[in-house]
C-alpha positions, 0 to 999 in steps of 0.5 A, a space after each residue: 512471486 515464486 522462489 527458487 525450488 531447485 533441489 527442494 522436495 515436493 513439500 517445499 515446492 510452492 506455486 504461490 503467485 501473488 497474481 492468483 492471490 489478488 484475483 481470488 481476493 478481488 472475487 471475495 470482495 466482489 461477492 459482498 456486492 458493495 458499491 465502490 466509490 467512484 473517482 471524483 470528477 474534479 480529481 484531474 489536476 496534478 496540483 492544487 493550492 490551499 491559501 495560507 490564510 483560509 480566513 480570507 476565503 468567502 464562505 462559498 470558497 471555503 465550502 467548495 474546498 472542503 467538498 473537494 478535499 473530502 471527495 479526494 480524501 474518501 476516494 484516497 481511503 478506498 485506494 489506500 485500503 486496496 493498496 495495503 491489502 495488495 501489499 500484505 498479500 505480496 509480503 506474505 507470498 514473498 516471505 513464503 517464497 524467500 523462506 522456501 529458498 532459504 531452506 533449500 540453501 540451508 539444506 544444501 549447505 548442511 549436506 555439504 558440511 558447510 558452516 552455519 550461514 546467518 539468516 540475513 546472509 541466507 536471505 541475501 543468497 536466496 534473493 541473489 540466486 533467483 531472478 524471480 525473487 530478485 525482481 519480486 524484491 524490487 516490486 515489493 520495495 516499489 509497492 511499499 514506497 507507493 503505499 507510503 506515498 499515498 498514506 502521506 497524501 491522505 494525511 495531507 488531505 486530512 490535515 487540510 480538511 481539519 484546518 478548513 473545518 476549524 475555520 468553518 467552526 470559527 465562523 459558525 461560533 462568531 455567527 452565533 455570538 453576533 
């Protein structure tokens, strides 16, 4: 994500690319030599179902559902971490590129003796003028949407795990009382 640098002096020209930032970040993470969580083998279906009455499940079914969801949930947490880190790097690079482009527009406008342009308008002009910034805006919107969707799926897995865990605890309590 690079902003337009037309008319900018050497100090405002930046060759900041998100790809470079993400690659460098990945190298730093790999230097920790931590094992990554493998994708669960049973994570192949596009849909799954949890019965509305989990109390009707046999103990083995309850345990299998818990194990399946826990595998999916922990794998998703790893993916969320990666996506959020990428999004943060993208947003930082984007903000710098947009800021540089806005600065160029402001300087051009000041030199021409124009009226002061509101910040929101400067940003819109900068994005509209630069096809790279325009595309970067679309990419950033898609990335934010993706992160929101996987965060929501993580919440769903977590809530279902809590529900199954409550049922398991209820059964354990009944077994101790009996």
